[in-house]
N, C-alpha and C positions, 0 to 999 in steps of 0.2 A: 504494500500500500504506500502510495507517495505521501510526501509531507502534506500537500494540498488536500488530499483525500482524508488524511488523519485529522487535519484541522476541521474540515467540513463535518466529519463524523462526530467529533467532540462537541462542536457548536450545535449540531443538529440534536444531539442528546440533551444538551442544556436547554435548547429551545423547547423540546418536548416536555422536559421536566417543569419548566416555568409555566408553560401553557396549561399543563395538567394541574399544577398546584393552584394556578389562578382560577381554573374552573372549579376546583374542589373547595378553596377557601375564599373565593371572590377576590376582589382587588385589595385585600386587607393590608398588604405591605405598603401600597402607595396611598391607600385611603383607610387608615386604621379606625376601628370602631370607637376606641377611646372610652370604654366603660370603666376599666380599672386603671389604665395607664393614660397619662395625658401627653405622652411623647409625640412629637411630630413624626410624620412619615420618615423624614430624613434621620432623625434621632433614633427611631426604632430600627431602621436598617443598619445604622452604625453600631447599635448595641448587638444586633444579630451577627454582624461581621466580627465584632470583638469576641463574641462567644465562640465562633468557628475558629478564629485565630488562636484562642486559648486552648481549644481542643487539640489543634495541631501542635501547639507548643508543648502540651502535656503528653504528647506521644500517641495521639490518635492515629497518625499515619503508620506507626509501627504495627498497628493492628489491621492493616489493609482496609482502612475505613475510607473508601472512595466517596461515600456519601458526603463526608465533611468537605471534600474538595469541590464536588458538584454544588453543594449548598453555598459554599463561599463564592464560587463563580456566579451562581445565580443571584446572590445578594448584591454582588458588585454590578451585575447587569441591571438589577432593579435600581441601584443607586444612580447608575448612569441614566436610566430612563427618567428617574425623578429629577436629576439635574437638567435634562433636556426639557422637561415640563415646567421647571421653575428656574429659568435662567437668571443669572446674577445681574444686578443692575449694570448698565454699561458705563456708568461714571467710574473713573478711576480715582485713586486717592488724591491726586493733585487737584482735580476739580472740587472735591470735597474740602480739601485744605484751603483752597482759594475762597470758597464760600464761607467757611468758618472765619477766615481772616476778615472778610468783608463785613460779616455780622459783628465781629468784635469792634471793628472800626466804627460802624454805625452806632453801636451801643455807646462807645466812648464819645462820639459826637453828640449823642442825645444827652449824656451825662454833663458834658461841657455846656450845652445849651441851657440845661436846667440850673446850673450854677450861676450863669450870667444873669 
């Protein structure tokens, strides 16, 4: 089997797993129910990713536990989907800094006007 075929097979398996779990549990990873936990979808995914990484760190791979690898890849895909659905603001830190400086300057001018 070629490298390309191996990649396709692994990704197809992950795709099948994610679609099956989404059908079984609904879109709970990206739209959590929030009955007991108030974590956002992103925070919930990060907690699950941490849990999978801890299992790997604690030797889960030594037990031929492929599920933990597939689950980790699946959660990373879900995190990527979440990021695509919720893009970061396009402003960079320089724009924000300039606005903060302008606000400080205006506040100082207002204070100066009140003193006069």
